[in-house]
N, C-alpha and C positions, 0 to 999 in steps of 0.2 A: 160836898154831898157825900153820902156813904158810897161804899165800893159795890159795884154793880157788874163789872167784867173783870176778866183775866186775859191779858195779851201775852201771847208767848212768843218770845223773841227767837227768830232762828238762829240756832247755835252756829258758831264759826266752823265747828267740825260737824257736819251733818252726817258725814260717813267716817265710821271707825272701824278697825280690824278686829277679828276674832283674837282672842287672847293667844299669845305665841305667834301671831302672824306676822310680827316684825313692824308694825305701825303703830299708830295711836289708838290706844284701847279704851279711851273714856271720852265723854264730852259732857260740858255743863250746859244746862238749859236754864235760861233766864225767864221768869214771868214778871209782868207788870200788874198792879192792881189799879184799875181805873174806875171812874165813876160814870154817869150817863153821858157826860159830855166830852169823855175821852181823856179826862185830866188824871194825872197819877195822884193816888190819895196817899198824902204823905203824913197826915196830921193823926192818923188813927192805925194803930197796929192790927193785923188779921193773922189767922193761922191758915197756912196752905199746906194741903195734904196731897203728896205725889204717890201715885201706884202705877206700877206696870200692869197693863190689863191684856197684853200680848207681847211676847217678845220671844227671842231665840234662846235656846238652852243655856243657862248659865248667867244670863243678863241680870244684872242687879242695880240697885239705886244706892250710891254710896256704900258699896260692899254689903248691902243688907237685902235679904229676900222679902222683908217686910215693907209695907207702905212707909213713907217717910214723911213726917210733919215738921214744918218750919213756921218760924214766927217772922212775918213780914213787917219789920219796923217802919221802913221809909218808903213802903209802896212797891218794893221789889224783893225778890228772893230767887233762889236758884237751887237745882238739885244736879248731882253728877250721876251720869249714866255709865255704868262700867260693863263692857262687852262681855259675852260668854264665849263659848266653844263652837256656836253655830252662826252662820250668817242669816240675815233677815231683817224685816222692818221691826222697830220697837214702838209700840202703841203705849202712850202715857196718858193717864187720867189725872187731872189737876182740879181739886176741889178748894173752894174757899169758904173759911168759916169765920165768924166774930171770935174775939178771944173770949175763953170761958166755955165756948160750945164743945160739946164731946164730938170729936171727928169720927168716931165709930158709930154713932147713934143719931145725932141731930142731921137735920136737913141742911145741905150746903145752900150758901148764898148763890153761887153760881158754879157749873161744872163744865169742864172742857176736856174733850178727847182730841188728842193730837199724835202724829208720827213724826216727831221732830229728828229722827236718827235712823240710819240704816246700818247695820252690821254686814261688812263685807269679808269675803274670804281672805285668808292668808295668801303668802306668797307659795307657788308650787313646791311640793315636797316629794310628792310621789307621782309616778304617771305610767301610762301604758300606751305603748305605740302599737298599732295593728297595721298590716297591709294586706293586700289580697293577691296571691299568686294566680288564682283562677281568673281573675279580671285584667292579668296582664296584657298590655297592647303593644305590639311592636312599633317603633317610630321609624319612618323613612330615613335612611342614611346609614344602615348597617350597624347592628350590635347594641342598640339604644332600646330600651323598653321603658313604658310608663307603668307605674305601679299605682293603684288608689291607696292613699295613706290616711290613717286617722290617729289622733292624739287625744287622750283623756288625762287631765291633770288634777290632782286632790292637793289640798293643803295638809298640814300636819294633823289636822283633826278629821280627816277624810271627806271634807267639805269639797264640792265641785270649785274649781277655780273659774273666776269671772272670765266671760270671753274678752277677746281683744288683748290678749297677753302675747308679746311677740315670743315665737319659738324659733329657734335656730336648730337645724339638723347638719350633722357631719357623718357622711356615710364613708366606710373605708373597707 
């Protein structure tokens, strides 16, 4: 039968780092074109249009700021999402068209919106350490005091670094 659904396969890398963050900066999202019974449609090619509908600054599809259209020859195709300079969720619009349809003006066979990837901040680059002398409290035992301490860390693009990062202090 003809295509009626788009299945988006969860990417292996569903978290990528901001550019320059020191980790993987791209991920590939695969889609399968299926009929009403869930079978992949292998015998007929289709056009698949990918468009970012909400993403952090600088995020692109295959290094292009424009929507990307691909032909699915065997019921499957993919697009590469490249991270930008800010963290956040990446919203992707995927539309399915017949071969010969105008992807800019014709009505798609089916439309799917998903958030397959999250861009996370990079490794700490800058930081600020604050402590309060006013809130200092003596500890029983002579000469020892407790100071409230806070740490704020940013990556190279001034994005806040994710929580749960181990921070070690050495006071001299």
